[in-house]
C-alpha positions in Angstrom: 0.1 -0.2 -0.1 1.4 3.2 -1.1 1.1 7.2 -0.7 -0.9 7.3 -3.8 -3.8 5.5 -1.7 -4.3 8.6 -0.1 -5.3 10.3 -3.5 -8.0 7.4 -4.3 -9.2 8.1 -0.6 -9.4 12.1 -1.3 -11.0 11.4 -4.9 -13.7 9.0 -3.0 -14.5 11.6 -0.6 -15.0 14.5 -3.4 -17.4 12.1 -5.2 -19.1 11.3 -2.0 -19.7 14.8 -1.1 -20.6 16.2 -4.5 -23.5 13.3 -4.6 -24.8 14.5 -1.1 -24.6 18.2 -2.1 -26.7 17.4 -5.1 -29.4 15.7 -3.1 -29.2 18.6 -0.5 -29.6 20.9 -3.4 -32.4 19.0 -5.1 -34.2 19.1 -1.2 -33.7 22.9 -1.1 -35.2 23.4 -4.7 -38.5 21.4 -3.4 -39.0 23.2 -0.1 -41.9 24.8 -2.0 -43.1 21.6 -3.7 -46.6 20.1 -2.6 -46.1 16.8 -0.8 -42.3 16.7 -1.6 -40.5 14.4 0.6 -37.1 15.0 1.2 -34.0 12.6 1.2 -30.8 11.7 3.0 -27.3 10.5 1.9 -26.1 7.4 4.1 -22.1 6.9 3.6 -20.0 4.0 4.3 -16.6 3.0 4.1 -14.9 1.5 1.4 -13.1 -2.1 2.1 -9.6 -1.6 4.0 -6.5 -3.0 3.4 -4.5 -5.1 5.4 -1.0 -3.9 7.0 1.3 -5.9 8.6 3.4 -4.6 11.7 5.4 -5.9 15.0 1.8 -5.6 16.5 -0.1 -7.9 14.1 -1.8 -6.9 11.1 -3.6 -3.6 11.1 -6.3 -2.3 8.7 -5.9 1.1 6.9 -9.5 2.1 5.2 -9.6 3.3 1.7 -12.3 6.0 1.6 -15.9 6.2 1.3 -19.0 5.6 -0.8 -22.2 6.6 -0.9 -24.1 3.7 0.6 -27.6 4.6 -0.2 -30.2 7.7 -1.0 -33.2 7.3 1.5 -36.5 9.1 1.1 -37.5 10.7 4.5 -41.5 10.0 4.8 -42.0 12.5 7.7 -45.2 14.3 7.9 -45.1 17.8 6.1 -47.2 20.8 7.5 -50.5 21.9 6.2 -51.4 25.0 4.2 -55.0 26.3 4.3 -56.6 27.1 0.7 -60.2 28.0 -0.5 -60.4 25.3 -2.9 -62.8 22.6 -1.9 -60.9 19.8 -3.8 -57.5 20.4 -2.1 -56.8 17.4 0.2 -54.2 16.7 2.5 -53.2 13.2 4.3 -52.0 12.9 7.8 -50.8 9.5 8.1 -48.8 7.3 6.1 -51.2 7.0 3.0 -50.9 8.1 -0.3 -53.2 8.8 -3.0 -54.0 6.5 -5.8 -54.0 7.6 -9.4 -54.1 6.3 -12.7 -52.6 7.8 -16.0 -55.9 8.0 -18.8 -55.6 5.0 -21.3 -53.0 3.0 -19.3 -52.7 0.8 -17.1 -50.2 2.2 -14.9 -50.7 3.1 -11.3 -49.0 5.9 -9.3 -49.1 7.4 -6.0 -48.7 10.8 -4.5 -49.1 12.8 -1.1 -50.0 16.1 -3.3 -53.5 16.4 -3.2 -54.1 19.6 -5.5 -57.3 18.0 -7.2 -59.7 19.6 -9.7 -62.2 18.4 -12.3 -61.4 18.3 -16.0 -63.7 19.2 -18.9 -65.1 15.7 -18.6 -65.7 15.8 -14.9 -62.9 13.4 -13.7 -60.9 14.2 -10.6 -57.5 15.0 -11.7 -54.1 16.4 -10.4 -52.3 19.3 -12.2 -50.7 16.4 -14.4 -54.3 14.8 -15.5 -53.8 11.7 -13.5 -57.2 10.3 -12.3 -57.6 10.3 -8.6 -59.3 6.3 -7.8 -61.9 5.8 -5.5 -65.3 4.2 -4.7 -68.6 5.1 -6.1 -71.9 5.3 -4.1 -75.1 3.7 -5.8 -78.3 5.6 -6.5 -79.5 4.7 -2.8 -76.7 6.3 -1.2 -74.7 2.6 -0.6 -70.8 2.6 -1.2 -70.3 -0.1 -3.7 -67.9 -2.7 -3.2 -65.0 -3.8 -6.1 -61.9 -2.2 -7.3 -61.2 1.4 -6.9 -62.2 3.3 -10.5 -61.9 6.8 -11.7 -64.0 9.4 -9.9 -66.0 11.1 -12.1 -69.0 13.7 -11.7 -71.5 13.1 -14.4 -75.3 13.7 -15.0 -75.5 15.1 -11.5 -76.4 18.7 -12.5 -80.2 18.3 -11.4 -81.5 16.8 -8.7 -85.4 15.6 -9.0 -88.1 16.5 -6.6 -88.9 14.0 -3.7 -92.4 13.7 -2.2 -92.4 13.5 1.5 -93.9 10.3 2.8 -92.8 10.9 6.3 -93.2 14.3 8.5 -92.1 13.7 12.4 -93.2 16.0 15.1 -91.2 16.8 18.4 -92.9 18.3 20.8 -94.2 18.7 24.4 -97.6 19.1 25.4 -98.0 21.4 29.0 -99.2 18.8 31.4 -101.1 21.6 33.0 -103.0 23.0 30.0 -106.7 23.6 30.5 -108.7 20.6 29.8 -111.2 21.1 27.2 -113.2 17.8 27.4 -114.4 15.9 24.0 -115.5 17.8 21.1 -114.6 19.1 17.7 -111.2 21.1 17.0 -111.9 24.2 14.6 -108.6 25.8 13.6 -110.4 29.0 13.4 -111.4 29.1 17.0 -108.3 29.1 19.3 -110.8 28.2 22.2 -111.0 24.8 20.5 -107.3 23.3 21.1 -104.6 23.4 23.5 -101.8 24.0 20.8 -100.6 23.4 17.4 -97.7 23.3 15.2 -97.2 24.0 11.3 -95.2 21.6 9.7 -94.3 21.2 5.7 -94.4 18.6 3.0 -93.8 18.3 -0.5 -95.6 16.9 -3.5 -94.5 14.8 -6.3 -93.8 17.9 -8.2 -91.8 19.1 -5.4 -93.9 22.0 -4.7 -94.4 22.4 -0.9 -97.6 22.6 1.0 -98.5 23.2 4.8 -99.7 20.7 7.0 -100.4 21.9 10.9 -101.5 19.7 13.9 -103.8 20.5 16.5 -104.0 18.8 19.9 -106.8 19.1 22.5 -106.7 17.9 26.0 -109.5 15.6 26.2 -108.8 14.3 30.1 -106.3 14.9 32.4 -106.9 11.8 34.4 -106.2 9.6 31.3 -103.6 12.3 30.1 -105.9 12.1 26.6 -105.0 14.4 23.9 -107.1 14.4 20.7 -105.6 15.3 17.4 -106.3 16.9 14.1 -104.3 18.1 11.1 -105.2 20.7 8.3 -103.6 21.0 4.7 -103.7 23.6 2.0 -105.6 23.3 -1.1 -108.6 24.1 -2.2 -110.4 23.1 -0.4 -108.6 23.0 2.6 -108.5 19.3 4.5 -109.3 19.0 8.3 -109.3 15.7 9.6 -109.3 13.8 13.0 -105.9 11.7 13.4 -106.6 10.1 16.9 -105.5 10.5 20.0 -102.5 10.8 22.3 -102.2 8.9 25.7 -99.4 9.6 28.4 -98.0 7.8 31.5 -97.8 9.3 34.7 -94.0 10.2 33.9 -95.3 12.3 31.1 -94.1 9.7 28.2 -96.4 7.9 25.7 -97.9 5.2 27.1 -97.2 3.0 23.9 -93.5 1.7 24.8 -91.0 -0.2 23.0 -90.0 -3.8 24.4 -87.1 -2.1 26.2 -89.7 0.1 28.1 -88.5 2.9 26.0 -91.6 5.4 24.9 -92.4 4.6 21.4 -93.3 7.6 18.8 -96.9 7.1 17.5 -97.5 6.9 13.9 -100.4 7.7 11.9 -100.9 6.8 8.3 -102.6 9.1 5.8 -103.4 9.9 2.6 -103.2 13.2 1.4 -106.1 15.4 -0.9 -105.1 15.8 -4.1 -103.7 19.0 -4.5 -104.9 20.1 -7.8 -101.9 21.3 -9.5 -101.2 17.8 -11.6 -99.0 15.9 -8.6 -99.9 12.6 -7.8 -103.3 12.3 -5.9 -103.3 10.3 -2.5 -100.1 11.0 -1.4 -99.0 8.7 1.3 -97.6 10.1 4.4 -96.7 9.0 7.9 -97.5 11.4 10.5 -94.6 10.5 13.5 -95.3 12.1 17.2 -92.7 11.9 19.2 -94.0 13.7 22.2 -93.8 14.1 25.6 -96.3 15.8 28.7 -93.9 17.3 31.1 -94.6 20.1 33.8 -93.4 22.7 30.9 -95.0 25.0 28.6 -96.2 23.1 25.4 -93.4 23.9 22.5 -92.3 22.3 19.4 -88.7 21.0 19.9 -88.4 20.0 16.2 -89.9 19.3 12.8 -88.7 17.0 10.1 -89.7 15.4 6.8 -87.8 13.7 3.9 -89.0 15.4 1.1 -87.7 18.3 -0.9 -88.4 20.4 -4.3 -86.1 19.8 -7.2 -82.6 21.3 -7.4 -79.8 22.4 -9.2 -76.2 21.5 -8.3 -74.4 24.5 -6.6 -71.0 23.1 -5.8 -68.9 19.8 -5.6 -66.5 19.4 -2.8 -64.2 16.7 -0.7 -65.6 16.4 3.1 -63.6 15.1 5.8 -64.2 11.6 4.9 -62.7 11.9 1.9 -66.5 11.9 0.2 -67.0 13.8 -2.9 -70.1 15.2 -2.2 -72.5 17.6 -4.6 -74.7 20.0 -3.3 -77.8 21.6 -4.6 -79.9 24.5 -4.7 -82.5 23.0 -2.6 -80.0 22.2 0.3 -79.6 18.3 -0.6 -76.5 16.6 -0.6 -75.6 13.2 -2.7 -72.4 11.4 -2.0 -70.8 10.5 -5.8 -67.5 9.1 -4.7 -64.8 8.8 -2.0 -61.2 8.6 -2.1 -59.0 5.7 -1.3 -55.8 5.9 0.0 -52.7 2.9 -0.2 -50.4 2.2 2.5 -47.1 0.2 1.7 -45.1 -1.6 4.1 -42.2 0.0 3.5 -42.6 3.4 1.4 -39.0 3.8 1.4 -39.1 1.1 -1.5 -41.2 3.6 -3.7 -39.7 4.4 -7.0 -39.8 8.2 -7.5 -41.2 9.2 -11.0 -41.3 12.6 -11.0 -44.3 15.1 -10.9 -44.8 14.0 -7.3 -45.6 10.7 -8.4 -44.3 7.5 -7.0 -44.3 4.1 -8.5 -44.5 0.9 -6.3 -41.7 -1.9 -6.5 -41.0 -5.2 -5.1 -39.0 -3.6 -2.3 -42.2 -1.2 -1.2 -43.6 -4.2 0.1 -47.2 -5.0 0.6 -49.7 -2.5 -0.3 -53.1 -2.0 1.3 -55.9 0.2 -0.4 -58.8 1.0 1.4 -60.9 4.0 3.0 -59.4 6.7 4.6 -59.1 5.7 8.5 -56.6 6.0 11.5 -54.8 2.8 9.6 -54.2 4.6 6.0 -54.3 7.8 7.3 -57.1 10.6 8.0 -57.5 13.5 5.0 -58.1 17.1 5.6 -60.0 19.2 2.9 -59.1 22.8 2.2 -55.3 22.2 2.8 -52.4 21.1 1.2 -49.4 19.2 2.5 -46.3 21.0 2.1 -42.7 19.9 1.7 -41.2 18.1 4.8 -38.0 19.7 4.2 -36.4 21.9 6.9 -34.5 24.4 5.6 -32.4 24.8 8.9 -31.1 21.0 8.8 -30.0 21.2 5.0 -28.2 24.5 5.3 -26.3 22.6 8.5 -25.8 19.4 6.2 -24.7 21.7 3.4 -21.6 23.4 5.5 -20.4 20.3 6.9 -20.6 18.5 3.4 -18.8 21.7 1.8 -16.2 21.1 4.5 -16.1 17.7 4.1 -15.2 18.4 0.1 -12.5 20.8 1.2 -11.1 18.4 3.4 -10.9 15.6 0.9 -9.5 18.6 -1.7 -6.6 19.2 0.8 -5.8 15.7 1.0 -4.9 15.6 -2.7 -3.0 18.8 -2.8 -1.0 17.4 0.3 -0.2 13.8 -1.2 0.6 16.0 -4.6 3.2 18.0 -2.3 4.4 14.8 -1.1 4.9 13.1 -4.3 6.8 16.2 -5.7 9.1 16.1 -2.6 9.7 12.3 -3.7 10.3 13.4 -7.3 13.0 16.0 -5.9 14.8 13.4 -3.9 16.7 12.3 -7.2 17.5 15.7 -8.4 
């Protein structure tokens, strides 16, 4: 082993530190790249030479080499945005993307998505985001993920109300009016009234009001009647409600819980061309407590026709269409992928990764604790720490200078050897 071996050690140091500086430069260049994951260099010493001496065999190193360049998949910080299709992942998952017209599947942490002119959810490079779709009943379908596409959702048709629920408290201290007819025009014939709203098959709203009359204090019995608009207006009795001593409805479930009372009706002909005899379940979830009569809430399941107002991604990764009538429709749900060894993924540029055998097994599923949570109106920033990179830059530069000094020093030593024969 001669003095020239030190030259090769110095050259290996120059090469290795140059490669490290390239990695640092790439990290710093991508500090503002969405979803970028920084890299780090790992050095290793080269095979040593054995040197025999009086104390036995010793080893002298031959320099340094680049062992590996690892991707660092630590979590990046989130930037809030105003776009309803921007999504960030907290966790180890990746968005699943496919190139149109190709079988190749790619993975990314960058969630700057938008809808193209065909209604596909795509990233800036035109890769289509993968997810699972909902059927007409709003149930998530099984099967493999597919391209997320929003089509034929510009209008949502009207839905006729088939259930109207009144949640009210009737004052147990109300005046007993006894048996008799309820007349909406005469307030002395009823104790309390609540207006409700139903929709016909054309999506037209109609008022349906319910009236209560305390018939008997001893048995806590109330008579009920309802009215609807129309020409002529409808008035009909719909039976009685009876409460127990605790103020709950007397009819109870098997577990003893109060059971709401349901009354089946056939609504009148509205005279506007909508379906006549519309079936409606009136549900009474009522109490009789020592408190003023009051409505706690009314709810019904009908709505008018509506136009599409917006399509957005919610916190569960569901693509939701919102309409002018306030209704919402679930269209698809994002899927995420998680790898056993994300460090084995192959970089393909444009924030894309490709699966390899080194990445290990892959799990694809809906967002959640295992695959990652999604956050809307947010984008994940690069995980590069500029402070750390500048420190690495300084140490790498010093390493390069030190190895340069090795070469110049050995050069001077060789010059001295050459001068010995003069």
